[in-house]
C-alpha positions in Angstrom: 116.4 27.0 53.5 117.9 25.5 50.4 115.6 25.4 47.4 117.7 23.7 44.8 116.6 20.5 43.0 112.9 21.1 43.1 112.6 19.7 39.6 114.8 16.7 40.4 118.2 15.8 41.8 121.0 15.2 39.3 122.9 12.0 40.3 124.1 8.8 38.6 123.7 5.1 38.6 126.6 2.7 39.4 128.1 3.2 35.9 128.0 7.0 36.1 125.0 7.5 33.8 123.3 10.8 34.7 119.7 10.7 36.0 117.4 13.0 37.8 114.6 10.8 39.2 115.2 8.3 42.0 114.7 4.6 41.3 116.3 1.3 42.2 119.2 2.0 39.9 120.1 5.3 41.6 123.5 5.5 43.2 124.8 7.9 45.9 128.6 7.5 46.1 129.9 6.9 49.6 133.6 6.7 48.6 136.9 6.7 50.3 140.1 8.2 48.8 143.4 6.4 48.5 142.2 2.9 49.2 145.0 0.4 49.2 145.0 -3.3 48.2 143.9 -5.6 50.9 141.6 -2.9 52.5 138.6 -3.4 50.3 136.8 -5.9 52.5 137.1 -3.6 55.6 136.0 -0.7 53.4 132.8 -2.5 52.2 132.0 -3.7 55.8 132.1 -0.1 56.8 129.4 0.7 54.3 131.4 2.4 51.6 130.2 1.6 48.1 133.0 3.2 46.1 136.8 3.7 46.2 139.4 6.0 44.8 142.6 3.8 44.8 146.1 4.9 45.3 147.6 6.0 42.0 150.4 3.4 42.2 147.9 0.7 41.3 146.6 -0.1 37.8 143.0 -1.3 37.5 144.2 -4.8 36.8 146.0 -4.8 40.2 142.7 -4.3 42.1 139.8 -5.3 39.8 139.4 -8.8 41.4 139.2 -7.3 44.9 136.8 -4.7 43.7 134.4 -7.3 42.2 134.7 -9.5 45.3 133.6 -6.7 47.5 131.0 -5.1 45.2 132.8 -1.7 45.1 132.7 0.9 42.4 136.0 2.5 41.2 136.9 6.1 40.5 140.2 5.8 38.6 142.7 8.6 38.6 144.6 9.1 35.3 143.5 5.9 33.5 145.6 4.9 30.5 144.1 4.3 27.1 144.7 0.6 27.6 142.8 0.6 30.9 139.9 2.5 29.4 139.7 0.0 26.5 140.0 -3.1 28.7 137.7 -1.9 31.6 135.4 0.6 30.0 132.6 -1.9 29.9 133.3 -3.4 33.4 130.4 -2.9 35.8 132.8 -2.0 38.6 133.8 1.3 36.9 132.0 4.5 38.1 134.1 7.3 36.6 137.4 8.5 35.2 139.2 11.3 37.2 141.8 13.3 35.3 143.2 16.3 37.2 143.7 17.2 40.9 143.1 20.7 42.3 144.1 22.3 39.0 143.2 25.9 39.9 145.2 26.1 43.1 148.1 23.9 41.9 148.5 25.9 38.7 148.4 29.2 40.5 151.3 28.1 42.7 153.2 27.0 39.6 152.5 30.4 38.0 153.8 32.2 41.1 157.0 30.1 41.0 157.7 30.4 37.3 156.0 33.7 36.3 154.4 31.8 33.4 150.9 33.1 32.9 150.1 30.6 30.2 150.3 27.5 32.5 146.6 27.5 33.4 145.6 27.7 29.7 148.0 24.9 28.8 146.8 22.6 31.7 143.1 23.2 30.8 143.7 22.4 27.1 145.5 19.2 28.2 142.5 18.2 30.3 140.1 18.9 27.4 142.2 16.9 25.0 142.6 14.0 27.4 138.9 14.0 28.2 138.1 13.8 24.5 140.5 11.0 24.0 139.0 8.9 26.7 135.4 9.5 25.5 136.5 8.5 22.0 137.1 5.0 23.6 134.4 5.0 26.3 131.4 7.2 26.2 129.6 5.4 29.0 131.4 6.8 32.0 131.7 10.4 33.2 135.1 12.2 33.1 135.9 15.0 35.4 138.6 17.0 37.2 138.6 17.3 41.0 139.3 20.9 41.9 139.9 22.5 45.3 137.6 24.8 47.2 140.2 27.7 47.4 140.0 30.2 44.6 143.3 32.1 44.2 143.3 35.8 43.6 142.0 36.9 40.2 141.3 33.3 39.1 137.6 33.1 39.7 136.8 32.6 36.1 139.3 29.7 35.9 137.7 28.0 38.9 134.3 28.4 37.2 135.7 26.9 34.0 137.3 23.9 35.7 134.2 23.2 37.8 132.0 23.2 34.7 134.4 21.2 32.4 133.6 17.7 33.6 130.5 15.5 33.2 130.5 15.6 37.1 131.3 18.8 39.0 133.7 17.7 41.8 135.9 19.5 44.2 137.4 19.0 47.7 136.8 21.1 50.7 138.8 20.7 54.0 137.4 23.3 56.5 138.8 22.1 59.8 142.0 23.9 60.3 143.5 23.5 63.8 141.5 26.5 65.2 138.5 26.3 62.8 135.4 28.0 64.2 132.9 27.1 61.5 132.5 25.2 58.2 131.0 28.1 56.3 133.3 27.4 53.3 131.3 24.3 52.5 128.1 26.1 51.5 129.9 28.6 49.5 131.8 26.3 47.2 128.9 23.8 46.7 126.5 26.7 45.9 128.9 28.0 43.3 129.3 24.6 41.6 125.5 24.1 41.5 124.8 27.6 40.2 127.5 27.3 37.5 126.0 24.0 36.2 122.4 25.1 36.4 121.5 22.2 38.7 122.1 19.8 35.8 125.2 17.9 36.9 125.8 15.8 40.0 128.1 17.5 42.5 130.6 15.1 44.2 132.4 16.5 47.2 135.6 15.2 48.8 135.5 16.0 52.6 138.0 16.0 55.4 138.5 12.8 57.3 142.1 13.4 58.2 144.4 15.4 60.4 147.9 16.6 59.9 151.1 15.0 61.1 153.8 17.3 62.4 155.0 19.5 59.5 151.8 19.6 57.5 150.9 23.2 56.6 148.4 24.6 57.2 147.8 22.6 60.4 144.7 20.4 60.1 142.8 18.3 62.7 140.8 15.1 62.6 137.1 15.8 62.9 135.0 14.1 65.5 132.4 11.6 64.3 129.7 14.3 65.0 131.6 16.9 63.1 132.0 14.6 60.1 128.3 13.9 60.1 127.7 17.7 60.3 130.0 18.3 57.3 128.4 15.6 55.3 124.8 16.8 55.9 125.8 20.4 55.4 127.2 19.3 52.0 124.0 17.4 51.1 121.8 20.2 52.2 123.5 22.5 49.8 123.4 20.1 46.9 126.1 17.5 47.1 124.9 14.2 45.5 128.1 12.1 46.3 130.6 12.1 49.1 134.3 11.0 49.2 136.2 10.9 52.4 139.9 11.8 52.3 141.5 9.5 53.2 142.2 5.8 54.1 145.1 5.8 56.5 148.2 3.9 55.3 151.9 4.6 54.4 150.5 6.4 51.3 148.8 9.1 53.3 151.6 9.3 55.8 154.0 10.1 53.0 152.0 13.3 52.5 152.0 14.1 56.3 148.4 13.1 56.5 146.8 10.9 59.2 143.6 9.4 57.7 141.0 6.9 59.0 141.1 3.1 59.1 139.8 0.3 61.4 143.4 -0.4 62.5 145.3 2.9 62.2 148.9 2.5 63.3 151.2 5.0 64.9 153.7 4.3 62.1 154.0 2.4 58.9 157.7 2.7 58.6 159.8 5.6 57.4 156.9 8.1 57.0 155.1 10.4 59.4 154.2 9.0 62.9 150.8 9.5 64.6 150.5 10.2 68.3 148.5 7.6 70.4 145.7 10.2 70.6 145.6 10.6 66.9 145.5 6.8 66.5 142.5 6.7 68.8 140.8 9.6 67.0 141.3 8.0 63.7 139.8 4.6 64.7 136.9 6.3 66.3 136.3 8.4 63.2 136.4 5.2 61.1 133.6 3.8 63.3 131.7 7.0 63.0 132.1 6.9 59.2 130.6 3.4 59.2 127.6 4.6 61.1 127.2 7.5 58.8 127.4 5.3 55.7 124.6 3.2 57.1 122.5 6.3 57.7 123.1 7.6 54.2 122.2 4.3 52.8 118.8 4.3 54.7 118.2 7.9 53.6 119.3 7.7 49.9 115.7 7.5 48.5 114.9 10.7 50.4 118.1 12.5 49.6 117.7 11.9 45.9 114.0 13.0 45.8 113.0 16.5 44.8 113.2 19.3 47.3 109.8 20.1 48.6 107.9 23.4 48.0 106.1 23.4 51.3 106.9 26.8 53.0 108.5 26.9 56.4 110.7 29.3 58.5 113.8 28.6 60.6 114.6 30.5 63.8 117.6 30.2 66.0 118.6 31.6 69.4 122.0 32.7 70.5 124.8 34.9 69.2 126.2 33.9 65.8 128.9 34.9 63.4 126.8 34.1 60.4 123.4 35.6 59.6 122.1 32.0 58.9 124.1 29.5 61.0 121.4 26.8 60.6 121.0 25.4 57.1 118.1 23.2 56.0 116.5 21.3 53.2 113.1 19.8 53.1 112.3 16.6 51.1 109.1 14.8 50.5 105.5 15.3 49.5 102.0 14.5 50.7 101.8 14.0 54.4 105.4 12.9 55.2 108.4 15.0 54.9 112.1 14.7 55.8 113.8 17.9 57.1 117.6 18.0 57.0 119.3 20.6 59.3 122.9 21.4 60.0 124.7 23.9 62.3 127.7 25.4 60.4 129.1 27.1 63.5 131.3 25.8 66.3 128.7 26.7 69.0 125.3 25.3 69.8 121.9 26.9 68.9 118.4 26.5 70.0 116.2 26.1 66.8 112.6 26.5 66.0 111.0 25.2 62.8 107.7 26.9 61.9 105.5 25.5 59.2 102.2 26.7 57.7 100.3 23.5 58.5 99.5 21.8 61.8 102.0 19.1 62.7 100.8 15.6 63.7 104.1 14.1 64.7 107.9 14.7 64.6 110.6 12.1 65.0 114.3 12.9 65.0 116.1 10.2 63.0 119.4 9.6 64.9 122.6 8.6 63.3 122.6 5.2 65.0 119.2 4.3 63.5 117.1 5.1 66.6 114.3 7.6 66.6 113.4 10.2 69.2 109.9 11.7 69.3 109.7 15.5 69.6 106.4 17.0 70.7 105.2 19.6 68.2 103.2 22.7 69.2 100.7 23.5 66.6 102.6 24.1 63.4 106.1 24.3 64.9 108.6 22.3 66.9 111.9 23.1 68.7 115.2 21.3 69.1 118.9 22.1 69.9 121.7 21.6 67.4 125.2 21.1 68.9 128.3 22.8 67.4 128.9 21.7 63.8 126.2 19.1 64.2 123.4 17.8 61.9 119.9 16.5 62.5 117.3 14.7 60.4 113.6 14.9 61.2 110.6 13.1 59.9 107.6 15.4 60.0 104.0 14.4 59.4 101.2 16.9 59.1 97.6 16.7 59.9 
């Protein structure tokens, strides 16, 4: 039972201004990484409201397409000229300056035996952030770290993940033989704790698999697993989601098979997907579109304070974790929204016990339909599939 954000949920508007109370200006980023020119219409039609574009583009290369499709931009490594020209543009959401600095620098330190590399990289980030904010103080500036914390670098992970106006990191838990997604709660909890629940937490999640040669081996999630990862992240405090990544020759160059409405086996000289991976990628794109529509419907609830109403969660079945079912309760008065997620790769029976008699329960399905569940006094039961999520609307007498 997650209790963060009882005083309000830190999030932003479309320009990246921080806010804690939900209103019509509130913005929950549903972003996709490495969007390429010509893809923005399909991205918008799939319900994304934000893109991170491939670094080979300048803002001027894509701004007209962004505006035409009403998409916000997270720009990686903007130049001073871009910040001056586009800092007041309503399509800009945030400036992104560094990628996985803790892990990348650790590997460089191992290779060069230069212990000062982390300090130098951090100082370069701080200087660049200050230079951008001297030009544009409207938009947040942040690094995107990884979830993995190298040995003896916990303090540096903490520093990187508190150094931006947004706390952002990526977490890709589905290795080829992954049995659970328990790493998601750990990294998000740490980011929220470090920032005292004052900064939005944007999470980049796995919507990719690996082509032959990618190490470690990764697999494309199913649509149900993607939904489970997203709601697990939200339950633990994420207030923005980016999916990595849009499938194109850009991702294939990195041995990554992403998602797209028209994923191809090959885009030329780079990595080739199998027919099965192509099918999985296209299905996951459709699943992401349904998920975006669901998140859009739920945004007012997701960005409302966490409820104080007490309840208890029980599960049946053998588990690897002491708490395989993770929950968060939103709402007040007589109507509440309960978010639940199973972080393990096995199903569980669940029972939700409240302290007040329940009048009605409806499970809000990902496709927009609703399923009534008969309560029994002050509790109700359901089953959560492996790595799955559920959203319930609960009314009390």
